[in-house]
Steps between C-alpha positions, in 0.01 A plus 500: 500500500521866592236708324679828576864592549471861622187629675368818658304403812247759620394458862223683679592702807165408657586130468798552731255580782390139518216492753608828657334836438825685432871450443696185421414148615830315544350162411356628172831672422693178559250299293559736208878486546494118502301489177737747334806305614340185359484639146846661525632150576353393164711762324231766454609865502258693722424872509241614755276802556302523826215740569478707817129483584559318829672816627384799298324552167532838330147508360340425836715773654382747238137416584574596863646837414866422425660677208501236223868538417604472866258211549648311206849569634395344830362201309832460319682494833258230619610282207861547606417373851333190353789445261754512783288254699492252211872553437570418865279189492668371184851555630411323827425197278836534320330628186703796377307813408535872435270798548503768229314826554344736244591792729854551627526382861837338541600312713146361543496378141687549176365747245324316217637463150407239242861387459549454873173306525583269209851440635364397841235276343763331282713438810210322672391775739131547575471865401234704681387823336366749755354853505278435199599705195639776723217729388160592647174404326634157399404179680726209585311307228640751251839470669481123452416536132785745449760285678377182333539659156838653585655175625348313203312257723332202334182566698354702787372280783236684701471324835170577673263342748265401213583207273453682171285741299123457535194633319425695820646533849480140635503631858177690430332298223474123557399448134826647369695264275876488443682552173788266412615747233383846402637765262588857591225617262241292688626649828423846360165403350373327812648768731677240714739646756807283467727804534450870443453617141850648462667177613276282280564717195877486552492120520283474188713738292822325601363144475563419867249231600369479856415195708263580788512232769452431872837566666366425848482126428850363554647327195293693247789718385703193399195351327465814285870492414472135397208582270216346700160637404417697813396863507410702190724592207441852367650528151520729197 
């Protein structure tokens, strides 16, 4: 039984690097595309937001002397590159998809509107939302929250390299333990960095739950969709 009918999948730009230090690893890209195609075949409507950290991150640019607004604009363009790469990988697997952009840049992608997004999702297209919110000072986490709320997704699926939310960073603290479920209020109280504060608040106020799971293990995306207890559910 499908647990969710329409989802917003948030992917990390850094994850697209695979074992590389920069850019896009074609094997990782294809692994992601295969997993996405697998859930589309089950009848799930899939919206996607991808970060751009494998190419350029606005905040890191600002720390090196870039103007913050220009740096964030560069970061938004990085998300468009990643979105086009995923779009290409999906279409090569005969999985139809569309790229919508928050900034006008036809013919690279179509300019975003909620109605256009919902129409594509209803027609079975994987719909990739690029260029964040189209504004500086907002992360792609916030862009994911915004798009997930707008398209009325059943859940946000945050695919990471970690298999859930822990009491501390499991890569640094071997005693860290994983939560199966945790509320947004507990996230605030324990100062756990699931997403940035703006994104988390938007999800809480609009009752959009988040499942944090390991996207790098093939088959996990389908397991989440089918309701298997992997990852961590963040709820209101």
